[in-house]
mmCIF entry with sequence, helices, sheets and N, C-alpha, C, O atoms, coordinates in Angstrom:
data_MODEL
# 
_entry.id   MODEL 
# 
_entity.id                         1 
_entity.type                       polymer 
_entity.pdbx_number_of_molecules   1 
# 
_entity_poly.entity_id                      1 
_entity_poly.type                           'polypeptide(L)' 
_entity_poly.nstd_linkage                   no 
_entity_poly.nstd_monomer                   no 
_entity_poly.pdbx_seq_one_letter_code       
;(UNK)(UNK)(UNK)(UNK)(UNK)(UNK)(UNK)(UNK)(UNK)(UNK)(UNK)(UNK)(UNK)(UNK)(UNK)(UNK)
(UNK)(UNK)(UNK)(UNK)(UNK)(UNK)(UNK)(UNK)(UNK)(UNK)(UNK)(UNK)(UNK)(UNK)(UNK)(UNK)
(UNK)(UNK)(UNK)(UNK)(UNK)(UNK)(UNK)(UNK)(UNK)(UNK)(UNK)(UNK)(UNK)(UNK)(UNK)(UNK)
(UNK)(UNK)(UNK)(UNK)(UNK)(UNK)(UNK)
;
_entity_poly.pdbx_seq_one_letter_code_can   XXXXXXXXXXXXXXXXXXXXXXXXXXXXXXXXXXXXXXXXXXXXXXXXXXXXXXX 
_entity_poly.pdbx_strand_id                 A 
# 
loop_
_entity_poly_seq.entity_id 
_entity_poly_seq.num 
_entity_poly_seq.mon_id 
_entity_poly_seq.hetero 
1 1  UNK n 
1 2  UNK n 
1 3  UNK n 
1 4  UNK n 
1 5  UNK n 
1 6  UNK n 
1 7  UNK n 
1 8  UNK n 
1 9  UNK n 
1 10 UNK n 
1 11 UNK n 
1 12 UNK n 
1 13 UNK n 
1 14 UNK n 
1 15 UNK n 
1 16 UNK n 
1 17 UNK n 
1 18 UNK n 
1 19 UNK n 
1 20 UNK n 
1 21 UNK n 
1 22 UNK n 
1 23 UNK n 
1 24 UNK n 
1 25 UNK n 
1 26 UNK n 
1 27 UNK n 
1 28 UNK n 
1 29 UNK n 
1 30 UNK n 
1 31 UNK n 
1 32 UNK n 
1 33 UNK n 
1 34 UNK n 
1 35 UNK n 
1 36 UNK n 
1 37 UNK n 
1 38 UNK n 
1 39 UNK n 
1 40 UNK n 
1 41 UNK n 
1 42 UNK n 
1 43 UNK n 
1 44 UNK n 
1 45 UNK n 
1 46 UNK n 
1 47 UNK n 
1 48 UNK n 
1 49 UNK n 
1 50 UNK n 
1 51 UNK n 
1 52 UNK n 
1 53 UNK n 
1 54 UNK n 
1 55 UNK n 
# 
_struct_asym.id          A 
_struct_asym.entity_id   1 
# 
loop_
_struct_conf.conf_type_id 
_struct_conf.id 
_struct_conf.pdbx_PDB_helix_id 
_struct_conf.beg_label_comp_id 
_struct_conf.beg_label_asym_id 
_struct_conf.beg_label_seq_id 
_struct_conf.pdbx_beg_PDB_ins_code 
_struct_conf.end_label_comp_id 
_struct_conf.end_label_asym_id 
_struct_conf.end_label_seq_id 
_struct_conf.pdbx_end_PDB_ins_code 
_struct_conf.beg_auth_comp_id 
_struct_conf.beg_auth_asym_id 
_struct_conf.beg_auth_seq_id 
_struct_conf.end_auth_comp_id 
_struct_conf.end_auth_asym_id 
_struct_conf.end_auth_seq_id 
_struct_conf.pdbx_PDB_helix_class 
_struct_conf.details 
_struct_conf.pdbx_PDB_helix_length 
HELX_P HELX_P1 AA1 UNK A 5  ? UNK A 22 ? UNK A 5  UNK A 22 1 ? 18 
HELX_P HELX_P2 AA2 UNK A 27 ? UNK A 34 ? UNK A 27 UNK A 34 1 ? 8  
HELX_P HELX_P3 AA3 UNK A 38 ? UNK A 48 ? UNK A 38 UNK A 48 1 ? 11 
# 
_struct_conf_type.id          HELX_P 
_struct_conf_type.criteria    ? 
_struct_conf_type.reference   ? 
# 
loop_
_atom_site.group_PDB 
_atom_site.id 
_atom_site.type_symbol 
_atom_site.label_atom_id 
_atom_site.label_alt_id 
_atom_site.label_comp_id 
_atom_site.label_asym_id 
_atom_site.label_entity_id 
_atom_site.label_seq_id 
_atom_site.pdbx_PDB_ins_code 
_atom_site.Cartn_x 
_atom_site.Cartn_y 
_atom_site.Cartn_z 
_atom_site.occupancy 
_atom_site.B_iso_or_equiv 
_atom_site.pdbx_formal_charge 
_atom_site.auth_seq_id 
_atom_site.auth_comp_id 
_atom_site.auth_asym_id 
_atom_site.auth_atom_id 
_atom_site.pdbx_PDB_model_num 
ATOM 1   N N  . UNK A 1 1  ? 22.589  35.185 -18.983 1.00 0.00 ? 1  UNK A N  1 
ATOM 2   C CA . UNK A 1 1  ? 21.301  34.653 -19.087 1.00 0.00 ? 1  UNK A CA 1 
ATOM 3   C C  . UNK A 1 1  ? 20.710  34.194 -17.788 1.00 0.00 ? 1  UNK A C  1 
ATOM 4   O O  . UNK A 1 1  ? 21.392  33.567 -16.977 1.00 0.00 ? 1  UNK A O  1 
ATOM 5   N N  . UNK A 1 2  ? 19.450  34.495 -17.577 1.00 0.00 ? 2  UNK A N  1 
ATOM 6   C CA . UNK A 1 2  ? 18.777  34.229 -16.279 1.00 0.00 ? 2  UNK A CA 1 
ATOM 7   C C  . UNK A 1 2  ? 18.429  32.717 -16.191 1.00 0.00 ? 2  UNK A C  1 
ATOM 8   O O  . UNK A 1 2  ? 18.586  31.935 -17.128 1.00 0.00 ? 2  UNK A O  1 
ATOM 9   N N  . UNK A 1 3  ? 17.949  32.392 -14.992 1.00 0.00 ? 3  UNK A N  1 
ATOM 10  C CA . UNK A 1 3  ? 17.601  31.032 -14.666 1.00 0.00 ? 3  UNK A CA 1 
ATOM 11  C C  . UNK A 1 3  ? 16.191  30.793 -14.993 1.00 0.00 ? 3  UNK A C  1 
ATOM 12  O O  . UNK A 1 3  ? 15.368  31.701 -14.877 1.00 0.00 ? 3  UNK A O  1 
ATOM 13  N N  . UNK A 1 4  ? 15.845  29.529 -15.426 1.00 0.00 ? 4  UNK A N  1 
ATOM 14  C CA . UNK A 1 4  ? 14.493  29.121 -15.753 1.00 0.00 ? 4  UNK A CA 1 
ATOM 15  C C  . UNK A 1 4  ? 13.880  28.434 -14.540 1.00 0.00 ? 4  UNK A C  1 
ATOM 16  O O  . UNK A 1 4  ? 12.778  27.898 -14.656 1.00 0.00 ? 4  UNK A O  1 
ATOM 17  N N  . UNK A 1 5  ? 14.538  28.423 -13.383 1.00 0.00 ? 5  UNK A N  1 
ATOM 18  C CA . UNK A 1 5  ? 14.127  27.690 -12.240 1.00 0.00 ? 5  UNK A CA 1 
ATOM 19  C C  . UNK A 1 5  ? 12.653  28.076 -11.818 1.00 0.00 ? 5  UNK A C  1 
ATOM 20  O O  . UNK A 1 5  ? 11.831  27.179 -11.630 1.00 0.00 ? 5  UNK A O  1 
ATOM 21  N N  . UNK A 1 6  ? 12.335  29.333 -11.677 1.00 0.00 ? 6  UNK A N  1 
ATOM 22  C CA . UNK A 1 6  ? 10.968  29.729 -11.246 1.00 0.00 ? 6  UNK A CA 1 
ATOM 23  C C  . UNK A 1 6  ? 9.882   29.115 -12.290 1.00 0.00 ? 6  UNK A C  1 
ATOM 24  O O  . UNK A 1 6  ? 8.830   28.624 -11.881 1.00 0.00 ? 6  UNK A O  1 
ATOM 25  N N  . UNK A 1 7  ? 10.191  29.175 -13.553 1.00 0.00 ? 7  UNK A N  1 
ATOM 26  C CA . UNK A 1 7  ? 9.302   28.695 -14.566 1.00 0.00 ? 7  UNK A CA 1 
ATOM 27  C C  . UNK A 1 7  ? 9.151   27.150 -14.479 1.00 0.00 ? 7  UNK A C  1 
ATOM 28  O O  . UNK A 1 7  ? 8.062   26.600 -14.644 1.00 0.00 ? 7  UNK A O  1 
ATOM 29  N N  . UNK A 1 8  ? 10.296  26.485 -14.213 1.00 0.00 ? 8  UNK A N  1 
ATOM 30  C CA . UNK A 1 8  ? 10.264  25.050 -14.073 1.00 0.00 ? 8  UNK A CA 1 
ATOM 31  C C  . UNK A 1 8  ? 9.423   24.613 -12.951 1.00 0.00 ? 8  UNK A C  1 
ATOM 32  O O  . UNK A 1 8  ? 8.606   23.699 -13.059 1.00 0.00 ? 8  UNK A O  1 
ATOM 33  N N  . UNK A 1 9  ? 9.645   25.314 -11.811 1.00 0.00 ? 9  UNK A N  1 
ATOM 34  C CA . UNK A 1 9  ? 8.917   24.997 -10.534 1.00 0.00 ? 9  UNK A CA 1 
ATOM 35  C C  . UNK A 1 9  ? 7.368   25.251 -10.744 1.00 0.00 ? 9  UNK A C  1 
ATOM 36  O O  . UNK A 1 9  ? 6.539   24.479 -10.262 1.00 0.00 ? 9  UNK A O  1 
ATOM 37  N N  . UNK A 1 10 ? 7.026   26.320 -11.455 1.00 0.00 ? 10 UNK A N  1 
ATOM 38  C CA . UNK A 1 10 ? 5.630   26.567 -11.691 1.00 0.00 ? 10 UNK A CA 1 
ATOM 39  C C  . UNK A 1 10 ? 4.997   25.515 -12.581 1.00 0.00 ? 10 UNK A C  1 
ATOM 40  O O  . UNK A 1 10 ? 3.843   25.135 -12.382 1.00 0.00 ? 10 UNK A O  1 
ATOM 41  N N  . UNK A 1 11 ? 5.751   25.046 -13.560 1.00 0.00 ? 11 UNK A N  1 
ATOM 42  C CA . UNK A 1 11 ? 5.284   23.983 -14.464 1.00 0.00 ? 11 UNK A CA 1 
ATOM 43  C C  . UNK A 1 11 ? 5.159   22.669 -13.708 1.00 0.00 ? 11 UNK A C  1 
ATOM 44  O O  . UNK A 1 11 ? 4.216   21.907 -13.921 1.00 0.00 ? 11 UNK A O  1 
ATOM 45  N N  . UNK A 1 12 ? 6.108   22.412 -12.830 1.00 0.00 ? 12 UNK A N  1 
ATOM 46  C CA . UNK A 1 12 ? 6.073   21.154 -12.006 1.00 0.00 ? 12 UNK A CA 1 
ATOM 47  C C  . UNK A 1 12 ? 4.867   21.186 -11.143 1.00 0.00 ? 12 UNK A C  1 
ATOM 48  O O  . UNK A 1 12 ? 4.155   20.186 -11.048 1.00 0.00 ? 12 UNK A O  1 
ATOM 49  N N  . UNK A 1 13 ? 4.598   22.304 -10.498 1.00 0.00 ? 13 UNK A N  1 
ATOM 50  C CA . UNK A 1 13 ? 3.396   22.474 -9.649  1.00 0.00 ? 13 UNK A CA 1 
ATOM 51  C C  . UNK A 1 13 ? 2.158   22.254 -10.418 1.00 0.00 ? 13 UNK A C  1 
ATOM 52  O O  . UNK A 1 13 ? 1.255   21.559 -9.951  1.00 0.00 ? 13 UNK A O  1 
ATOM 53  N N  . UNK A 1 14 ? 2.068   22.850 -11.652 1.00 0.00 ? 14 UNK A N  1 
ATOM 54  C CA . UNK A 1 14 ? 0.852   22.659 -12.468 1.00 0.00 ? 14 UNK A CA 1 
ATOM 55  C C  . UNK A 1 14 ? 0.706   21.167 -12.831 1.00 0.00 ? 14 UNK A C  1 
ATOM 56  O O  . UNK A 1 14 ? -0.420  20.670 -12.830 1.00 0.00 ? 14 UNK A O  1 
ATOM 57  N N  . UNK A 1 15 ? 1.747   20.460 -13.129 1.00 0.00 ? 15 UNK A N  1 
ATOM 58  C CA . UNK A 1 15 ? 1.607   19.051 -13.496 1.00 0.00 ? 15 UNK A CA 1 
ATOM 59  C C  . UNK A 1 15 ? 1.139   18.221 -12.352 1.00 0.00 ? 15 UNK A C  1 
ATOM 60  O O  . UNK A 1 15 ? 0.324   17.314 -12.524 1.00 0.00 ? 15 UNK A O  1 
ATOM 61  N N  . UNK A 1 16 ? 1.656   18.523 -11.151 1.00 0.00 ? 16 UNK A N  1 
ATOM 62  C CA . UNK A 1 16 ? 1.170   17.822 -9.932  1.00 0.00 ? 16 UNK A CA 1 
ATOM 63  C C  . UNK A 1 16 ? -0.289  18.074 -9.637  1.00 0.00 ? 16 UNK A C  1 
ATOM 64  O O  . UNK A 1 16 ? -1.038  17.167 -9.276  1.00 0.00 ? 16 UNK A O  1 
ATOM 65  N N  . UNK A 1 17 ? -0.692  19.371 -9.803  1.00 0.00 ? 17 UNK A N  1 
ATOM 66  C CA . UNK A 1 17 ? -2.078  19.764 -9.544  1.00 0.00 ? 17 UNK A CA 1 
ATOM 67  C C  . UNK A 1 17 ? -2.967  19.037 -10.527 1.00 0.00 ? 17 UNK A C  1 
ATOM 68  O O  . UNK A 1 17 ? -4.014  18.499 -10.167 1.00 0.00 ? 17 UNK A O  1 
ATOM 69  N N  . UNK A 1 18 ? -2.519  19.029 -11.817 1.00 0.00 ? 18 UNK A N  1 
ATOM 70  C CA . UNK A 1 18 ? -3.364  18.321 -12.856 1.00 0.00 ? 18 UNK A CA 1 
ATOM 71  C C  . UNK A 1 18 ? -3.515  16.815 -12.628 1.00 0.00 ? 18 UNK A C  1 
ATOM 72  O O  . UNK A 1 18 ? -4.589  16.232 -12.778 1.00 0.00 ? 18 UNK A O  1 
ATOM 73  N N  . UNK A 1 19 ? -2.428  16.246 -12.274 1.00 0.00 ? 19 UNK A N  1 
ATOM 74  C CA . UNK A 1 19 ? -2.465  14.779 -12.020 1.00 0.00 ? 19 UNK A CA 1 
ATOM 75  C C  . UNK A 1 19 ? -3.308  14.490 -10.786 1.00 0.00 ? 19 UNK A C  1 
ATOM 76  O O  . UNK A 1 19 ? -4.040  13.500 -10.816 1.00 0.00 ? 19 UNK A O  1 
ATOM 77  N N  . UNK A 1 20 ? -3.273  15.248 -9.727  1.00 0.00 ? 20 UNK A N  1 
ATOM 78  C CA . UNK A 1 20 ? -4.108  14.997 -8.627  1.00 0.00 ? 20 UNK A CA 1 
ATOM 79  C C  . UNK A 1 20 ? -5.570  15.209 -8.916  1.00 0.00 ? 20 UNK A C  1 
ATOM 80  O O  . UNK A 1 20 ? -6.444  14.471 -8.462  1.00 0.00 ? 20 UNK A O  1 
ATOM 81  N N  . UNK A 1 21 ? -5.804  16.258 -9.700  1.00 0.00 ? 21 UNK A N  1 
ATOM 82  C CA . UNK A 1 21 ? -7.251  16.482 -10.114 1.00 0.00 ? 21 UNK A CA 1 
ATOM 83  C C  . UNK A 1 21 ? -7.764  15.431 -10.987 1.00 0.00 ? 21 UNK A C  1 
ATOM 84  O O  . UNK A 1 21 ? -8.935  15.062 -10.890 1.00 0.00 ? 21 UNK A O  1 
ATOM 85  N N  . UNK A 1 22 ? -6.918  14.906 -11.868 1.00 0.00 ? 22 UNK A N  1 
ATOM 86  C CA . UNK A 1 22 ? -7.358  13.867 -12.814 1.00 0.00 ? 22 UNK A CA 1 
ATOM 87  C C  . UNK A 1 22 ? -7.653  12.520 -12.088 1.00 0.00 ? 22 UNK A C  1 
ATOM 88  O O  . UNK A 1 22 ? -8.459  11.701 -12.530 1.00 0.00 ? 22 UNK A O  1 
ATOM 89  N N  . UNK A 1 23 ? -6.953  12.356 -10.963 1.00 0.00 ? 23 UNK A N  1 
ATOM 90  C CA . UNK A 1 23 ? -7.098  11.098 -10.225 1.00 0.00 ? 23 UNK A CA 1 
ATOM 91  C C  . UNK A 1 23 ? -7.916  11.290 -8.962  1.00 0.00 ? 23 UNK A C  1 
ATOM 92  O O  . UNK A 1 23 ? -7.878  10.456 -8.057  1.00 0.00 ? 23 UNK A O  1 
ATOM 93  N N  . UNK A 1 24 ? -8.654  12.389 -8.899  1.00 0.00 ? 24 UNK A N  1 
ATOM 94  C CA . UNK A 1 24 ? -9.535  12.684 -7.703  1.00 0.00 ? 24 UNK A CA 1 
ATOM 95  C C  . UNK A 1 24 ? -8.759  12.655 -6.381  1.00 0.00 ? 24 UNK A C  1 
ATOM 96  O O  . UNK A 1 24 ? -9.271  12.241 -5.341  1.00 0.00 ? 24 UNK A O  1 
ATOM 97  N N  . UNK A 1 25 ? -7.481  13.119 -6.466  1.00 0.00 ? 25 UNK A N  1 
ATOM 98  C CA . UNK A 1 25 ? -6.679  13.176 -5.266  1.00 0.00 ? 25 UNK A CA 1 
ATOM 99  C C  . UNK A 1 25 ? -5.945  11.915 -4.912  1.00 0.00 ? 25 UNK A C  1 
ATOM 100 O O  . UNK A 1 25 ? -5.227  11.900 -3.912  1.00 0.00 ? 25 UNK A O  1 
ATOM 101 N N  . UNK A 1 26 ? -6.086  10.856 -5.676  1.00 0.00 ? 26 UNK A N  1 
ATOM 102 C CA . UNK A 1 26 ? -5.457  9.571  -5.459  1.00 0.00 ? 26 UNK A CA 1 
ATOM 103 C C  . UNK A 1 26 ? -3.953  9.748  -5.698  1.00 0.00 ? 26 UNK A C  1 
ATOM 104 O O  . UNK A 1 26 ? -3.506  9.921  -6.831  1.00 0.00 ? 26 UNK A O  1 
ATOM 105 N N  . UNK A 1 27 ? -3.205  9.703  -4.630  1.00 0.00 ? 27 UNK A N  1 
ATOM 106 C CA . UNK A 1 27 ? -1.728  9.965  -4.778  1.00 0.00 ? 27 UNK A CA 1 
ATOM 107 C C  . UNK A 1 27 ? -1.033  8.886  -5.523  1.00 0.00 ? 27 UNK A C  1 
ATOM 108 O O  . UNK A 1 27 ? -0.144  9.170  -6.325  1.00 0.00 ? 27 UNK A O  1 
ATOM 109 N N  . UNK A 1 28 ? -1.403  7.639  -5.293  1.00 0.00 ? 28 UNK A N  1 
ATOM 110 C CA . UNK A 1 28 ? -0.752  6.508  -6.036  1.00 0.00 ? 28 UNK A CA 1 
ATOM 111 C C  . UNK A 1 28 ? -0.974  6.625  -7.486  1.00 0.00 ? 28 UNK A C  1 
ATOM 112 O O  . UNK A 1 28 ? -0.035  6.503  -8.273  1.00 0.00 ? 28 UNK A O  1 
ATOM 113 N N  . UNK A 1 29 ? -2.217  6.865  -7.882  1.00 0.00 ? 29 UNK A N  1 
ATOM 114 C CA . UNK A 1 29 ? -2.560  7.055  -9.313  1.00 0.00 ? 29 UNK A CA 1 
ATOM 115 C C  . UNK A 1 29 ? -1.897  8.256  -9.899  1.00 0.00 ? 29 UNK A C  1 
ATOM 116 O O  . UNK A 1 29 ? -1.399  8.210  -11.024 1.00 0.00 ? 29 UNK A O  1 
ATOM 117 N N  . UNK A 1 30 ? -1.881  9.356  -9.143  1.00 0.00 ? 30 UNK A N  1 
ATOM 118 C CA . UNK A 1 30 ? -1.215  10.550 -9.611  1.00 0.00 ? 30 UNK A CA 1 
ATOM 119 C C  . UNK A 1 30 ? 0.211   10.378 -9.836  1.00 0.00 ? 30 UNK A C  1 
ATOM 120 O O  . UNK A 1 30 ? 0.763   10.910 -10.799 1.00 0.00 ? 30 UNK A O  1 
ATOM 121 N N  . UNK A 1 31 ? 0.855   9.634  -8.960  1.00 0.00 ? 31 UNK A N  1 
ATOM 122 C CA . UNK A 1 31 ? 2.329   9.319  -9.043  1.00 0.00 ? 31 UNK A CA 1 
ATOM 123 C C  . UNK A 1 31 ? 2.549   8.471  -10.304 1.00 0.00 ? 31 UNK A C  1 
ATOM 124 O O  . UNK A 1 31 ? 3.475   8.733  -11.071 1.00 0.00 ? 31 UNK A O  1 
ATOM 125 N N  . UNK A 1 32 ? 1.722   7.482  -10.512 1.00 0.00 ? 32 UNK A N  1 
ATOM 126 C CA . UNK A 1 32 ? 1.859   6.644  -11.705 1.00 0.00 ? 32 UNK A CA 1 
ATOM 127 C C  . UNK A 1 32 ? 1.701   7.484  -12.973 1.00 0.00 ? 32 UNK A C  1 
ATOM 128 O O  . UNK A 1 32 ? 2.453   7.321  -13.933 1.00 0.00 ? 32 UNK A O  1 
ATOM 129 N N  . UNK A 1 33 ? 0.688   8.409  -12.964 1.00 0.00 ? 33 UNK A N  1 
ATOM 130 C CA . UNK A 1 33 ? 0.486   9.222  -14.188 1.00 0.00 ? 33 UNK A CA 1 
ATOM 131 C C  . UNK A 1 33 ? 1.712   10.107 -14.442 1.00 0.00 ? 33 UNK A C  1 
ATOM 132 O O  . UNK A 1 33 ? 2.026   10.406 -15.594 1.00 0.00 ? 33 UNK A O  1 
ATOM 133 N N  . UNK A 1 34 ? 2.430   10.544 -13.342 1.00 0.00 ? 34 UNK A N  1 
ATOM 134 C CA . UNK A 1 34 ? 3.589   11.398 -13.603 1.00 0.00 ? 34 UNK A CA 1 
ATOM 135 C C  . UNK A 1 34 ? 4.861   10.575 -13.697 1.00 0.00 ? 34 UNK A C  1 
ATOM 136 O O  . UNK A 1 34 ? 5.942   11.139 -13.868 1.00 0.00 ? 34 UNK A O  1 
ATOM 137 N N  . UNK A 1 35 ? 4.763   9.262  -13.593 1.00 0.00 ? 35 UNK A N  1 
ATOM 138 C CA . UNK A 1 35 ? 5.873   8.308  -13.681 1.00 0.00 ? 35 UNK A CA 1 
ATOM 139 C C  . UNK A 1 35 ? 6.968   8.647  -12.644 1.00 0.00 ? 35 UNK A C  1 
ATOM 140 O O  . UNK A 1 35 ? 8.161   8.715  -12.938 1.00 0.00 ? 35 UNK A O  1 
ATOM 141 N N  . UNK A 1 36 ? 6.469   8.854  -11.415 1.00 0.00 ? 36 UNK A N  1 
ATOM 142 C CA . UNK A 1 36 ? 7.378   9.050  -10.249 1.00 0.00 ? 36 UNK A CA 1 
ATOM 143 C C  . UNK A 1 36 ? 6.858   8.178  -9.111  1.00 0.00 ? 36 UNK A C  1 
ATOM 144 O O  . UNK A 1 36 ? 5.712   7.728  -9.128  1.00 0.00 ? 36 UNK A O  1 
ATOM 145 N N  . UNK A 1 37 ? 7.727   7.946  -8.113  1.00 0.00 ? 37 UNK A N  1 
ATOM 146 C CA . UNK A 1 37 ? 7.181   7.156  -6.943  1.00 0.00 ? 37 UNK A CA 1 
ATOM 147 C C  . UNK A 1 37 ? 6.164   8.026  -6.143  1.00 0.00 ? 37 UNK A C  1 
ATOM 148 O O  . UNK A 1 37 ? 6.116   9.253  -6.226  1.00 0.00 ? 37 UNK A O  1 
ATOM 149 N N  . UNK A 1 38 ? 5.378   7.277  -5.381  1.00 0.00 ? 38 UNK A N  1 
ATOM 150 C CA . UNK A 1 38 ? 4.440   7.961  -4.479  1.00 0.00 ? 38 UNK A CA 1 
ATOM 151 C C  . UNK A 1 38 ? 5.177   8.797  -3.430  1.00 0.00 ? 38 UNK A C  1 
ATOM 152 O O  . UNK A 1 38 ? 4.724   9.876  -3.049  1.00 0.00 ? 38 UNK A O  1 
ATOM 153 N N  . UNK A 1 39 ? 6.315   8.283  -2.975  1.00 0.00 ? 39 UNK A N  1 
ATOM 154 C CA . UNK A 1 39 ? 7.064   9.013  -1.954  1.00 0.00 ? 39 UNK A CA 1 
ATOM 155 C C  . UNK A 1 39 ? 7.584   10.290 -2.502  1.00 0.00 ? 39 UNK A C  1 
ATOM 156 O O  . UNK A 1 39 ? 7.588   11.292 -1.787  1.00 0.00 ? 39 UNK A O  1 
ATOM 157 N N  . UNK A 1 40 ? 8.041   10.325 -3.773  1.00 0.00 ? 40 UNK A N  1 
ATOM 158 C CA . UNK A 1 40 ? 8.567   11.493 -4.395  1.00 0.00 ? 40 UNK A CA 1 
ATOM 159 C C  . UNK A 1 40 ? 7.417   12.474 -4.584  1.00 0.00 ? 40 UNK A C  1 
ATOM 160 O O  . UNK A 1 40 ? 7.604   13.674 -4.382  1.00 0.00 ? 40 UNK A O  1 
ATOM 161 N N  . UNK A 1 41 ? 6.233   12.000 -4.963  1.00 0.00 ? 41 UNK A N  1 
ATOM 162 C CA . UNK A 1 41 ? 5.078   12.931 -5.146  1.00 0.00 ? 41 UNK A CA 1 
ATOM 163 C C  . UNK A 1 41 ? 4.743   13.518 -3.824  1.00 0.00 ? 41 UNK A C  1 
ATOM 164 O O  . UNK A 1 41 ? 4.454   14.715 -3.802  1.00 0.00 ? 41 UNK A O  1 
ATOM 165 N N  . UNK A 1 42 ? 4.743   12.834 -2.716  1.00 0.00 ? 42 UNK A N  1 
ATOM 166 C CA . UNK A 1 42 ? 4.487   13.390 -1.412  1.00 0.00 ? 42 UNK A CA 1 
ATOM 167 C C  . UNK A 1 42 ? 5.524   14.447 -1.079  1.00 0.00 ? 42 UNK A C  1 
ATOM 168 O O  . UNK A 1 42 ? 5.137   15.495 -0.563  1.00 0.00 ? 42 UNK A O  1 
ATOM 169 N N  . UNK A 1 43 ? 6.758   14.263 -1.321  1.00 0.00 ? 43 UNK A N  1 
ATOM 170 C CA . UNK A 1 43 ? 7.785   15.251 -1.087  1.00 0.00 ? 43 UNK A CA 1 
ATOM 171 C C  . UNK A 1 43 ? 7.558   16.553 -1.940  1.00 0.00 ? 43 UNK A C  1 
ATOM 172 O O  . UNK A 1 43 ? 7.723   17.675 -1.462  1.00 0.00 ? 43 UNK A O  1 
ATOM 173 N N  . UNK A 1 44 ? 7.170   16.324 -3.230  1.00 0.00 ? 44 UNK A N  1 
ATOM 174 C CA . UNK A 1 44 ? 6.892   17.476 -4.064  1.00 0.00 ? 44 UNK A CA 1 
ATOM 175 C C  . UNK A 1 44 ? 5.640   18.221 -3.557  1.00 0.00 ? 44 UNK A C  1 
ATOM 176 O O  . UNK A 1 44 ? 5.618   19.452 -3.584  1.00 0.00 ? 44 UNK A O  1 
ATOM 177 N N  . UNK A 1 45 ? 4.600   17.503 -3.097  1.00 0.00 ? 45 UNK A N  1 
ATOM 178 C CA . UNK A 1 45 ? 3.459   18.071 -2.547  1.00 0.00 ? 45 UNK A CA 1 
ATOM 179 C C  . UNK A 1 45 ? 3.773   18.988 -1.326  1.00 0.00 ? 45 UNK A C  1 
ATOM 180 O O  . UNK A 1 45 ? 3.268   20.104 -1.211  1.00 0.00 ? 45 UNK A O  1 
ATOM 181 N N  . UNK A 1 46 ? 4.577   18.487 -0.485  1.00 0.00 ? 46 UNK A N  1 
ATOM 182 C CA . UNK A 1 46 ? 4.974   19.213 0.683   1.00 0.00 ? 46 UNK A CA 1 
ATOM 183 C C  . UNK A 1 46 ? 5.807   20.518 0.267   1.00 0.00 ? 46 UNK A C  1 
ATOM 184 O O  . UNK A 1 46 ? 5.635   21.602 0.825   1.00 0.00 ? 46 UNK A O  1 
ATOM 185 N N  . UNK A 1 47 ? 6.698   20.312 -0.736  1.00 0.00 ? 47 UNK A N  1 
ATOM 186 C CA . UNK A 1 47 ? 7.484   21.393 -1.280  1.00 0.00 ? 47 UNK A CA 1 
ATOM 187 C C  . UNK A 1 47 ? 6.636   22.550 -1.807  1.00 0.00 ? 47 UNK A C  1 
ATOM 188 O O  . UNK A 1 47 ? 6.921   23.726 -1.582  1.00 0.00 ? 47 UNK A O  1 
ATOM 189 N N  . UNK A 1 48 ? 5.597   22.160 -2.508  1.00 0.00 ? 48 UNK A N  1 
ATOM 190 C CA . UNK A 1 48 ? 4.756   23.164 -3.123  1.00 0.00 ? 48 UNK A CA 1 
ATOM 191 C C  . UNK A 1 48 ? 3.468   23.517 -2.316  1.00 0.00 ? 48 UNK A C  1 
ATOM 192 O O  . UNK A 1 48 ? 2.614   24.245 -2.822  1.00 0.00 ? 48 UNK A O  1 
ATOM 193 N N  . UNK A 1 49 ? 3.330   23.010 -1.087  1.00 0.00 ? 49 UNK A N  1 
ATOM 194 C CA . UNK A 1 49 ? 2.279   23.436 -0.253  1.00 0.00 ? 49 UNK A CA 1 
ATOM 195 C C  . UNK A 1 49 ? 0.937   22.773 -0.559  1.00 0.00 ? 49 UNK A C  1 
ATOM 196 O O  . UNK A 1 49 ? -0.107  23.319 -0.203  1.00 0.00 ? 49 UNK A O  1 
ATOM 197 N N  . UNK A 1 50 ? 0.942   21.608 -1.210  1.00 0.00 ? 50 UNK A N  1 
ATOM 198 C CA . UNK A 1 50 ? -0.408  20.904 -1.392  1.00 0.00 ? 50 UNK A CA 1 
ATOM 199 C C  . UNK A 1 50 ? -0.728  20.243 -0.090  1.00 0.00 ? 50 UNK A C  1 
ATOM 200 O O  . UNK A 1 50 ? 0.132   19.697 0.600   1.00 0.00 ? 50 UNK A O  1 
ATOM 201 N N  . UNK A 1 51 ? -2.010  20.313 0.226   1.00 0.00 ? 51 UNK A N  1 
ATOM 202 C CA . UNK A 1 51 ? -2.481  19.622 1.431   1.00 0.00 ? 51 UNK A CA 1 
ATOM 203 C C  . UNK A 1 51 ? -3.008  18.241 1.075   1.00 0.00 ? 51 UNK A C  1 
ATOM 204 O O  . UNK A 1 51 ? -3.491  18.025 -0.036  1.00 0.00 ? 51 UNK A O  1 
ATOM 205 N N  . UNK A 1 52 ? -2.918  17.316 2.001   1.00 0.00 ? 52 UNK A N  1 
ATOM 206 C CA . UNK A 1 52 ? -3.483  16.017 1.783   1.00 0.00 ? 52 UNK A CA 1 
ATOM 207 C C  . UNK A 1 52 ? -5.020  16.130 1.795   1.00 0.00 ? 52 UNK A C  1 
ATOM 208 O O  . UNK A 1 52 ? -5.605  16.869 2.587   1.00 0.00 ? 52 UNK A O  1 
ATOM 209 N N  . UNK A 1 53 ? -5.625  15.392 0.914   1.00 0.00 ? 53 UNK A N  1 
ATOM 210 C CA . UNK A 1 53 ? -7.106  15.415 0.822   1.00 0.00 ? 53 UNK A CA 1 
ATOM 211 C C  . UNK A 1 53 ? -7.629  14.672 2.043   1.00 0.00 ? 53 UNK A C  1 
ATOM 212 O O  . UNK A 1 53 ? -7.219  13.542 2.307   1.00 0.00 ? 53 UNK A O  1 
ATOM 213 N N  . UNK A 1 54 ? -8.528  15.299 2.782   1.00 0.00 ? 54 UNK A N  1 
ATOM 214 C CA . UNK A 1 54 ? -9.176  14.698 3.943   1.00 0.00 ? 54 UNK A CA 1 
ATOM 215 C C  . UNK A 1 54 ? -10.261 13.794 3.513   1.00 0.00 ? 54 UNK A C  1 
ATOM 216 O O  . UNK A 1 54 ? -11.082 14.145 2.666   1.00 0.00 ? 54 UNK A O  1 
ATOM 217 N N  . UNK A 1 55 ? -10.277 12.636 4.084   1.00 0.00 ? 55 UNK A N  1 
ATOM 218 C CA . UNK A 1 55 ? -11.360 11.668 3.795   1.00 0.00 ? 55 UNK A CA 1 
ATOM 219 C C  . UNK A 1 55 ? -12.616 11.893 4.610   1.00 0.00 ? 55 UNK A C  1 
ATOM 220 O O  . UNK A 1 55 ? -13.589 11.153 4.461   1.00 0.00 ? 55 UNK A O  1 
# 
């Protein structure tokens, strides 16, 4: 049986994108929505190539 890793990563990326969009790019609020720490969210953003929103 094959691995589900690519599908899990795609889903994780979609969740992050959705949380960031729902919070207008606010990382603290997005992390709270995902029930993870802000630091973990930032690591995941780097992993999946999300750029920081420029002010």
